[in-house]
NUGU-343729 format. One record per residue (C-alpha): residue in one letter; x, z, y. Coordinates in pm, whole numbers, padded with zeros to 5 digits, always signed. Layout:
BEGIN
AXZY;...
***
This chain:
BEGIN
M+21355-10076-03246;V+21140-09761-03155;R+21280-09553-02943;T+21299-09163-02983;P+21136-08961-02672;E+21429-08827-02507;F+21271-08449-02517;I+21280-08518-02840;N+21682-08566-02870;S+21742-08334-02603;W+21538-08057-02874;L+21781-08253-03140;L+22051-08239-02961;R+22049-07842-02947;L+21949-07844-03268;L+22164-08038-03447;R+22520-07985-03163;P+22814-07790-03380;A+22939-07501-03323;H+23216-07636-03120;G+23061-07947-03060;E+22877-07962-02719;G+22957-08355-02627;K+22897-08481-02939;I+22610-08731-03010;I+22320-08701-03273;S+22373-08987-03536;A+22151-09186-03593;Y+22094-09010-03948;R+22062-08673-03857;R+21819-08746-03617;A+21613-08927-03849;K+21693-08662-04105;A+21519-08377-03911;L+21259-08566-03764;R+21176-08586-04110;E+21191-08189-04170;I+21020-08164-03868;R+20718-08378-04020;I+20756-08225-04388;S+20768-07849-04235;G+20391-07942-03979;F+20222-08112-04285;T+20286-07820-04514;L+20200-07587-04221;L+19891-07755-04157;R+19784-07785-04555;D+19863-07423-04614;M+19608-07334-04302;L+19350-07544-04471;F+19392-07382-04804;I+19330-07022-04625;T+19062-07126-04420;I+18881-07219-04715;G+18971-06942-04904;V+18854-06734-04615;F+18462-06901-04554;S+18442-06895-04923;A+18599-06472-04927;A+18336-06394-04656;L+18017-06586-04867;G+18110-06369-05155;L+18137-06068-04966;K+17881-06087-04716;G+17621-06315-04868;F+17629-06151-05210;L+17826-05844-05301;L+17791-05659-04949;A+17374-05657-04906;N+17333-05589-05261;H+17596-05288-05239;F+17831-05433-05561;I+18181-05404-05525;D+18524-05622-05635;G+18848-05478-05733;G+19140-05421-05536;A+19199-05381-05152;T+18890-05598-05172;G+18669-05300-05327;I+18784-05020-05187;S+18700-05159-04852;L+18332-05263-05010;L+18286-04912-05156;I+18375-04724-04806;S+18152-04976-04646;I+17907-04893-04836;L+17868-04507-04834;T+18010-04468-04513;G+17844-04726-04327;T+18150-04871-04113;P+18165-05216-04042;L+18340-05420-04316;Y+18518-05676-04083;L+18759-05304-03963;L+18782-05226-04338;V+18891-05535-04454;L+19183-05563-04158;V+19304-05168-04181;I+19323-05115-04583;N+19500-05421-04578;I+19727-05371-04334;P+20016-05158-04566;F+19994-05423-04793;V+20106-05663-04526;L+20423-05480-04446;L+20508-05418-04796;G+20494-05804-04813;F+20718-05806-04543;K+20980-05571-04761;L+20927-05761-05093;I+20857-06137-05017;G+20952-06214-04677;K+20865-06285-04317;R+20643-06651-04393;F+20433-06509-04656;A+20343-06110-04420;I+20292-06305-04097;K+20048-06632-04310;T+19918-06306-04486;A+19879-06130-04146;V+19694-06415-03974;A+19435-06469-04318;I+19340-06134-04323;G+19248-06105-03956;F+19104-06410-03976;L+18842-06267-04278;S+18789-05999-04049;L+18676-06219-03777;V+18453-06407-04045;V+18332-06128-04230;G+18190-05955-03856;V+18062-06272-03716;V+17960-06549-03871;N+17586-06461-04047;F+17552-06589-04445;P+17276-06525-04552;E+17165-06374-04876;I+17139-06583-05153;T+16967-06442-05407;H+16825-06110-05562;D+16913-06157-05872;N+17159-05873-06017;L+17349-06125-06268;L+17345-06386-06009;I+17524-06206-05741;A+17775-06012-05990;F+17859-06351-06116;F+17890-06563-05797;G+17956-06318-05562;G+18332-06290-05800;F+18333-06680-05807;F+18321-06723-05433;L+18576-06434-05343;G+18807-06573-05670;A+18798-06932-05538;G+18882-06759-05150;I+19139-06631-05287;G+19283-06813-05453;M+19270-07135-05169;A+19477-06784-04996;V+19749-06832-05220;R+19767-07205-05252;G+19804-07187-04854;G+20116-06883-04943;A+19916-06613-04833;V+19709-06279-05007;I+19347-06177-04848;D+19335-05862-05072;G+19696-05691-05063;T+19684-05536-05463;E+19836-05807-05581;V+20168-05749-05352;L+20090-05309-05469;A+20154-05434-05746;I+20516-05601-05782;Y+20619-05359-05614;L+20484-05038-05821;S+20572-05310-06155;R+20956-05311-06001;K+21006-04908-05958;F+20822-04797-06287;G+20895-05070-06513;T+20539-05195-06607;T+20391-05526-06605;I+20224-05644-06222;G+19900-05648-06474;D+19870-05320-06628;I+19927-05185-06294;I+19647-05381-06150;V+19371-05276-06446;I+19501-04904-06382;F+19386-04972-06019;N+19043-05076-06079;I+19029-04841-06315;F+18984-04595-06071;I+18782-04805-05833;F+18506-04801-06090;S+18478-04506-06217;A+18432-04374-05852;A+18197-04663-05796;A+17971-04553-06129;Y+18039-04148-05936;F+17960-04225-05596;L+17647-04495-05638;E+17518-04610-05976;P+17689-04627-06317;E+17503-05007-06348;I+17602-05078-06049;A+17983-05035-06174;L+17922-05216-06451;Y+17786-05532-06245;S+18080-05486-06015;M+18261-05507-06330;I+18121-05841-06382;T+18203-06001-06023;Y+18532-05849-06080;L+18632-06096-06390;A+18445-06347-06298;A+18687-06345-05992;S+18979-06268-06180;K+18878-06597-06347;T+18809-06779-06062;L+19128-06733-05923;D+19311-06818-06240;F+19114-07189-06211;V+19164-07207-05841;I+19524-07149-05858;E+19581-07366-06190;G+19612-07086-06442;I+19962-06921-06261;E+20058-06676-06430;E+20231-06386-06304;Y+20572-06539-06309;I+20652-06946-06325;G+20937-07046-06516;V+21054-07378-06269;T+21209-07651-06425;I+21355-07939-06132;I+21570-08223-06194;S+21748-08374-05937;A+21942-08620-05727;R+22082-08330-05517;P+22130-08045-05769;D+22400-07840-05556;E+22133-07815-05221;I+21861-07655-05419;R+22065-07450-05622;E+22165-07317-05280;M+21817-07342-05112;V+21707-07141-05442;V+22016-06867-05477;N+22044-06770-05051;E+21687-06896-04897;M+21530-06721-05217;Q+21733-06497-05368;K+21692-06598-05708;G+21897-06637-05982;V+21926-06960-06180;T+22048-07139-06452;I+22241-07467-06480;Y+22146-07731-06807;Q+22401-07998-06841;G+22209-08300-06944;K+22159-08698-06934;R+21934-08910-06762;G+21731-09109-06999;Y+21512-09311-06802;L+21691-09571-06678;R+21604-09934-06668;N+21957-10068-06799;G+21914-09841-07104;A+22185-09643-06932;S+22241-09256-06934;Y+22451-09047-06750;D+22512-08665-06679;T+22286-08438-06408;E+22257-08071-06388;I+21919-07999-06454;I+21856-07651-06214;F+21620-07344-06405;T+21478-07092-06267;V+21180-06783-06262;I+20933-06753-06004;T+20650-06496-05929;R+20291-06715-05805;L+20323-06571-05501;E+20681-06768-05380;L+20596-07079-05556;N+20434-07212-05261;K+20801-07187-05045;L+20964-07317-05372;N+20759-07676-05365;S+20790-07690-05004;E+21169-07650-04989;V+21197-07878-05294;N+21024-08180-05118;R+21212-08099-04827;I+21485-08183-04993;D+21441-08404-05229;P+21073-08518-05237;N+21170-08767-05567;A+21266-08441-05761;F+21124-08381-06116;V+20972-08020-06109;V+20806-07883-06405;M+20633-07533-06420;S+20550-07290-06696;S+20364-06968-06731;V+20602-06688-06838;K+20386-06387-06912;D+20662-06155-06830;T+21025-06139-06819;I+21319-05870-06896;G+21615-05841-06711;G+21762-06135-06513;V+21799-06153-06135;I+21396-06268-06087;K+21336-06015-05783;K+21554-06032-05420;R+21855-05833-05333;P+21766-05452-05351;H+21691-05424-04982;K+21413-05706-05045;H+21198-05879-05259;
***
């Protein structure tokens, strides 16, 4: 029989000991459960860091290998950074870092601490890669620059989102403004980018602004493709043998509203069926990574169905007023 190392036992004892049970010994079940959760958390963190790393290098390639050298821009915070860098000569890596700081702080308020930390790490890493790594100028054809610059940038943003972070804070701002003014996230992003491309047409050239719009379209379509076509809101249906724990996690940890359906399991070998509770909730795509990780931690065998939701009215799809 393989024994758990003593230092892990000691750590687990402090972690799992009841408030008034200093002398109680950890049961084998609780130790195994805690170790399993540690392994799942470690695997999830490594997976997220891999996604973010790939996303950062892809976005940096799009920025330095295509867009910046040819004075093309994109939408969002990245587009603002590119435009200011082109006009003033300020290093792009510095602008990427500074301009996204308010969005990281806003993300902490809206989404949560874990999201803000991952986003800060991702943006800091992107700034470092853009400042240190030299990327070759791959082409001088304007159409190829616009298309593939947007492709690599959108792929990078999408991979970062799959890792639970963002490297362009526009979407965080759009979530905040959409709730404040009662508009959709898509409308906010469109209006935001109209100002950016209008500024590009005025300060640079109308032709560059038009090519930059191609860059933005390529980036947005690639972003949607990388994150599997997920829209602003995701409807999630969860069928699990542990519905109470999942419901408490969604309500208390993610602070989301849930609807409970009473159903019957029908796919059983003996032909019998039994009652079960079906959980339905609506989340933003930025929270999908966290929900999947938490559901997998509680019940790896849970059946989870996700579907695109264009928009929502009413209900509890955001956190309580002091949070997202």
